[in-house]
C-alpha positions in Angstrom: 3.2 7.4 4.5 7.1 6.4 4.1 9.7 8.5 6.3 13.5 8.3 6.5 14.7 9.7 9.6 18.4 10.3 10.8 19.2 9.3 14.1 21.5 10.7 16.8 23.3 8.5 19.2 23.7 5.4 17.2 26.5 3.4 17.7 26.3 -0.4 18.1 23.8 -3.2 17.9 22.7 -3.1 21.2 21.2 0.4 20.5 19.5 -1.0 17.6 17.7 -3.4 19.3 16.5 -1.3 22.0 15.3 1.2 19.5 12.9 -1.6 17.2 11.8 -3.4 20.7 10.6 0.4 21.7 9.3 1.2 18.6 7.8 -2.4 18.0 5.3 -1.6 20.6 3.6 1.3 19.0 0.7 0.2 16.7 0.6 2.3 13.6 4.1 2.3 12.4 6.3 -0.6 10.9 10.0 -0.1 10.7 11.6 -1.1 7.5 15.1 -1.1 8.0 17.5 0.5 10.7 20.9 1.2 9.6 23.9 1.4 12.8 26.6 2.4 10.4 24.2 5.6 8.5 21.9 6.2 11.8 19.3 6.1 8.8 15.9 4.6 10.2 13.2 4.2 7.6 9.7 3.2 8.3 6.0 3.5 7.4 3.6 5.3 9.4 -0.4 5.6 9.3 -1.2 8.7 10.9 0.5 11.8 12.1 0.0 10.6 15.8 1.8 7.4 15.2 4.9 9.8 13.8 4.4 12.1 16.8 4.8 8.8 19.3 8.1 7.6 17.1 9.6 11.0 17.7 8.8 11.1 21.5 9.8 7.6 22.3 13.2 8.1 20.5 13.7 10.9 22.5 12.7 9.6 25.5 15.1 6.7 25.0 18.2 9.1 24.1 18.3 8.6 20.4 17.0 12.0 18.9 15.8 12.5 15.7 18.2 14.8 13.7 16.0 15.3 10.8 13.4 13.6 8.3 12.6 13.4 4.9 9.3 12.4 4.2 8.6 9.9 0.9 5.4 9.7 -1.0 3.0 6.7 -0.8 2.8 7.0 -4.6 6.6 6.8 -5.2 7.8 3.2 -5.6 10.9 3.6 -4.8 13.5 5.2 -2.4 16.0 6.5 -4.9 13.1 9.3 -6.3 13.6 12.4 -4.6 10.9 14.2 -6.9 8.5 14.0 -4.6 10.1 14.4 -0.9 9.6 16.6 1.6 12.9 17.4 4.5 11.9 18.6 8.0 14.5 19.0 11.1 13.1 17.4 14.2 
């Protein structure tokens, strides 16, 4: 499944590198993009447990998730909002 998360406290490229390094240790996710200027993290996760691990790890290192947007795997592009669900972390 695809998710977009808005991350708090993301200021610099050093923050971005730390997040990418730590999330890279989680086996069942793949980071697609992390934008420093908007704080937007786009990633794929393969299980609900992996999603929880992402939330916990980001909170642990000081970059809490402000809210999520879940995208359907059937939706081929990120611009189609007809099949999304938003959740607050």
